[in-house]
C-alpha positions as CSV (number, residue, x, y, z in Angstrom):
1,X,-39.8,82.4,125.0
2,X,-37.7,79.4,124.9
3,X,-40.0,77.7,122.4
4,X,-40.0,80.8,120.3
5,X,-36.2,80.8,120.2
6,X,-36.1,77.1,119.4
7,X,-38.6,77.5,116.7
8,X,-36.6,80.3,115.1
9,X,-33.5,78.1,115.5
10,X,-35.4,75.3,113.8
11,X,-36.5,77.5,111.0
12,X,-33.0,78.8,110.5
13,X,-31.5,75.3,110.6
14,X,-34.0,74.1,108.1
15,X,-33.4,77.0,105.9
16,X,-29.6,76.4,105.9
17,X,-30.1,72.7,105.5
18,X,-32.3,73.2,102.4
19,X,-29.7,75.5,101.1
20,X,-27.0,73.0,101.8
21,X,-28.9,70.2,100.0
22,X,-29.7,72.6,97.2
23,X,-26.0,73.4,96.9
24,X,-25.0,69.8,97.1
25,X,-27.6,68.9,94.5
26,X,-26.2,71.6,92.2
27,X,-22.7,70.4,92.9
28,X,-23.8,66.8,92.0
29,X,-25.6,67.9,88.9
30,X,-22.6,70.0,87.9
31,X,-20.2,67.0,88.4
32,X,-22.6,64.7,86.5
33,X,-22.8,67.2,83.7
34,X,-19.0,67.6,83.7
35,X,-18.6,63.9,83.6
36,X,-21.0,63.7,80.7
37,X,-19.2,66.6,79.0
38,X,-15.9,64.8,79.6
39,X,-17.2,61.6,78.1
40,X,-18.7,63.5,75.1
41,X,-15.5,65.5,74.7
42,X,-13.5,62.2,74.8
43,X,-15.8,60.7,72.2
44,X,-15.5,63.9,70.1
45,X,-11.8,63.9,70.4
46,X,-11.6,60.2,69.4
47,X,-13.9,60.9,66.4
48,X,-11.8,63.9,65.5
49,X,-8.6,61.9,65.8
50,X,-10.1,59.2,63.6
51,X,-11.2,61.8,61.1
52,X,-7.7,63.4,61.3
53,X,-6.1,60.1,60.7
54,X,-8.4,59.5,57.7
55,X,-7.6,63.0,56.4
56,X,-3.9,62.4,56.9
57,X,-4.1,59.0,55.0
58,X,-6.1,60.7,52.2
59,X,-3.7,63.6,52.2
60,X,-0.8,61.2,51.9
61,X,-2.6,59.3,49.1
62,X,-3.4,62.6,47.4
63,X,0.2,63.7,47.7
64,X,1.4,60.4,46.2
65,X,-1.2,60.7,43.4
66,X,-0.2,64.3,42.9
67,X,3.5,63.3,42.6
68,X,2.6,60.5,40.1
69,X,0.4,62.9,38.2
70,X,3.2,65.4,38.1
71,X,5.6,62.7,36.8
72,X,3.0,61.8,34.2
73,X,2.6,65.4,33.2
74,X,6.3,65.7,32.9
75,X,6.6,62.6,30.8
76,X,3.7,63.7,28.6
77,X,5.3,67.1,28.2
78,X,8.6,65.5,27.2
79,X,6.8,63.2,24.8
80,X,4.9,66.1,23.3
81,X,8.1,68.1,22.9
82,X,9.7,65.0,21.3
83,X,6.7,64.5,19.0
84,X,6.7,68.2,18.2
85,X,10.4,68.1,17.3
86,X,9.8,65.0,15.2
87,X,6.9,66.6,13.5
88,X,9.0,69.7,12.7
89,X,11.8,67.4,11.3
90,X,9.2,65.4,9.3
91,X,7.7,68.6,8.0
92,X,11.2,69.8,7.0
93,X,12.0,66.5,5.4
94,X,8.6,66.5,3.6
95,X,9.3,70.0,2.3
96,X,12.7,68.8,1.1
97,X,11.2,65.7,-0.5
98,X,8.5,67.8,-2.1
99,X,11.1,70.1,-3.5
100,X,13.2,67.1,-4.7
101,X,10.1,65.6,-6.3
102,X,9.1,68.8,-8.0
103,X,12.7,69.1,-9.3
104,X,12.7,65.4,-10.3
105,X,9.3,65.9,-12.1
106,X,10.7,68.9,-13.9
107,X,13.8,66.9,-14.9
108,X,11.6,64.0,-16.0
109,X,9.5,66.3,-18.1
110,X,12.6,67.6,-19.7
111,X,13.9,64.0,-20.2
112,X,10.5,63.0,-21.6
113,X,10.6,65.8,-24.1
114,X,14.2,65.0,-24.9
115,X,13.3,61.3,-25.4
116,X,10.4,62.2,-27.6
117,X,12.6,64.4,-29.6
118,X,15.2,61.7,-29.9
119,X,12.5,59.1,-30.7
120,X,11.2,61.4,-33.4
121,X,14.7,62.0,-34.7
122,X,15.5,58.3,-34.5
123,X,12.3,57.5,-36.4
124,X,13.1,60.1,-39.0
125,X,16.7,58.8,-39.3
126,X,15.5,55.2,-39.5
127,X,13.0,56.1,-42.2
128,X,15.7,58.0,-44.1
129,X,18.1,55.0,-43.7
130,X,15.5,52.6,-44.9
131,X,14.7,54.9,-47.8
132,X,18.4,55.1,-48.7
133,X,18.7,51.3,-48.5
134,X,15.6,50.9,-50.6
135,X,17.1,53.3,-53.1
136,X,20.4,51.4,-53.1
137,X,18.5,48.2,-53.8
138,X,16.2,49.8,-56.4
139,X,18.2,48.2,-59.2
140,X,18.4,44.7,-57.6
141,X,16.4,41.6,-58.2
142,X,16.4,38.3,-56.3
143,X,16.3,35.0,-58.3
144,X,15.3,31.9,-56.3
145,X,15.6,28.2,-56.9
146,X,18.3,28.5,-59.7
147,X,20.6,25.4,-59.3
148,X,24.1,26.1,-58.2
149,X,26.7,25.2,-60.9
150,X,30.2,24.8,-59.5
151,X,33.4,24.6,-61.5
152,X,36.9,23.5,-60.5
153,X,40.1,25.2,-61.6
154,X,43.6,24.7,-60.1
155,X,42.0,22.8,-57.2
156,X,39.6,25.6,-56.4
157,X,35.9,25.1,-56.6
158,X,33.9,28.2,-57.7
159,X,30.7,29.3,-59.5
160,X,30.4,32.0,-62.3
161,X,27.2,33.3,-60.9
162,X,26.8,36.0,-63.5
163,X,27.1,33.5,-66.3
164,X,24.6,31.2,-64.5
165,X,22.1,34.0,-64.3
166,X,22.6,35.2,-67.9
167,X,22.1,31.6,-69.1
168,X,18.9,31.4,-67.0
169,X,17.5,34.6,-68.5
170,X,18.2,33.4,-72.0
171,X,16.7,30.0,-71.5
172,X,13.6,30.8,-69.4
173,X,12.8,34.5,-70.2
174,X,14.3,34.8,-73.7
175,X,16.3,37.9,-72.5
176,X,19.9,38.4,-73.5
177,X,22.6,41.0,-73.5
178,X,21.7,42.2,-69.9
179,X,24.4,44.2,-68.1
180,X,25.1,43.7,-64.4
181,X,27.1,45.6,-61.9
182,X,27.2,42.7,-59.4
183,X,25.8,39.2,-59.2
184,X,26.3,36.9,-56.2
185,X,24.4,34.4,-54.1
186,X,23.2,35.1,-50.6
187,X,22.8,32.8,-47.6
188,X,19.4,31.1,-47.3
189,X,16.9,32.3,-44.7
190,X,15.9,30.3,-41.7
191,X,12.6,29.4,-43.4
192,X,14.3,28.0,-46.5
193,X,15.4,24.4,-46.7
194,X,19.0,23.4,-46.5
195,X,18.9,21.5,-49.8
196,X,17.4,24.5,-51.7
197,X,19.8,26.5,-53.9
198,X,20.9,29.8,-52.5
199,X,19.1,32.8,-54.0
200,X,21.0,35.1,-56.5
201,X,21.0,38.8,-56.0
202,X,21.7,40.8,-59.2
203,X,22.4,44.5,-59.4
204,X,21.5,45.7,-62.9
205,X,23.5,48.4,-64.6
206,X,20.3,49.9,-66.1
207,X,17.0,50.2,-64.3
208,X,15.1,49.7,-67.6
209,X,16.7,46.3,-68.1
210,X,15.8,45.4,-64.5
211,X,12.2,46.3,-65.2
212,X,12.2,44.2,-68.4
213,X,13.3,41.2,-66.5
214,X,10.9,41.8,-63.6
215,X,7.9,42.2,-66.0
216,X,8.9,39.0,-67.7
217,X,8.6,37.0,-64.5
218,X,5.1,35.8,-65.5
219,X,6.8,33.4,-67.9
220,X,8.0,31.5,-64.8
221,X,4.5,30.6,-63.7
222,X,4.2,26.9,-63.1
223,X,7.9,26.5,-62.3
224,X,9.8,26.5,-59.0
225,X,11.8,29.6,-60.1
226,X,11.0,33.0,-58.7
227,X,11.9,36.7,-59.2
228,X,11.3,39.3,-56.6
229,X,12.5,42.8,-55.7
230,X,15.0,43.2,-52.8
231,X,14.1,45.3,-49.8
232,X,15.9,46.0,-46.5
233,X,15.4,43.3,-43.8
234,X,14.7,46.0,-41.1
235,X,11.2,46.6,-42.2
236,X,10.4,43.0,-43.2
237,X,8.8,44.3,-46.3
238,X,8.7,40.9,-48.0
239,X,6.5,39.5,-45.2
240,X,4.1,42.4,-45.6
241,X,4.2,42.0,-49.4
242,X,3.4,38.3,-49.1
243,X,0.2,39.2,-47.3
244,X,-0.7,41.8,-50.0
245,X,-0.1,39.5,-53.0
246,X,-3.5,37.6,-52.7
247,X,-5.3,40.9,-52.1
248,X,-3.6,42.4,-55.1
249,X,-4.7,39.4,-57.3
250,X,-8.3,39.6,-56.2
251,X,-8.4,43.3,-56.8
252,X,-7.0,42.9,-60.3
253,X,-9.6,40.3,-61.0
254,X,-12.2,42.9,-60.1
255,X,-10.7,45.2,-62.7
256,X,-9.1,47.6,-60.1
257,X,-6.0,49.5,-60.9
258,X,-3.4,48.1,-58.4
259,X,0.2,49.2,-57.8
260,X,2.5,47.8,-55.1
261,X,5.3,50.1,-53.9
262,X,7.6,48.5,-51.3
263,X,5.2,47.5,-48.4
264,X,2.3,49.7,-49.6
265,X,-0.5,48.8,-51.9
266,X,-2.2,51.5,-53.9
267,X,-5.7,50.8,-55.3
268,X,-6.9,53.4,-57.9
269,X,-4.3,55.8,-56.6
270,X,-5.4,55.5,-52.9
271,X,-3.3,53.6,-50.3
272,X,-4.9,50.4,-49.2
273,X,-5.7,50.5,-45.5
274,X,-5.5,47.7,-42.9
275,X,-9.3,47.6,-42.5
276,X,-9.7,47.1,-46.2
277,X,-7.1,44.3,-46.1
278,X,-9.0,42.5,-43.3
279,X,-12.3,42.7,-45.2
280,X,-10.5,41.5,-48.4
281,X,-8.8,38.6,-46.5
282,X,-12.1,37.3,-45.3
283,X,-13.2,36.9,-48.9
284,X,-9.9,35.4,-50.1
285,X,-9.5,31.7,-50.1
286,X,-6.1,30.2,-48.9
287,X,-3.6,30.3,-51.7
288,X,-0.1,28.8,-52.2
289,X,2.9,31.0,-51.4
290,X,3.7,33.4,-54.3
291,X,7.0,32.8,-56.0
292,X,6.8,35.2,-59.0
293,X,5.7,38.8,-59.5
294,X,2.6,39.4,-61.6
């Protein structure tokens, strides 16, 4: 009986001892697990703190960038507003300038038309003036290379130009009793020599007598004397006529009917053109300067 009780006590003791060790093992395992969990938690917390620090740094950087971006957007917006305002002002100025240019073009067109009208009127008036001068000189002839013959009276030196001219006509052209309205000498041109006698301009009373003298100019051929018609200096007719004289001579040699009126040459009733003059000049040999009318 004693052994049986002892055996029961042994079994009970062993059972509680195993339970105790089992509880202790569980407690140790739980503590070990808690320690591992604590270490892992600390590691997780440290990692989370690092991540949070990084996030805070990035957030601060983003806030700074956002602030700078905001400032840039504000600056760009202000610049855009300024450019837009400038564009509006430029557009307004452009429209104003366009209007002014159109107005100026319109005024220029009117001025151009006015200038053309004035130019046409001036040309017409100039032609009328030249025509009047030509008509006023219609009765005039110019006599060149007639020596000057001075007289003295009461200490005054003078020349009776009309008597000198009348004597010249009687001596060289066998023409007398010609009536003049005026006879005087004119200043020599720049091309004439200083020792050359001044030309004589004579205004005839009758145009018929003037034509008789002009047509008798051929008698002066071979002398230094010359007779020519007088024309206005504005149109430089004499220069043009000098160029037409050789052509007129050649055409007359060819049997053509030639008539020279002022600065225009008429051949068989048709005005001689510049192209015809150039062709005729190529065939004409150089000739001495004409001093008499044919």
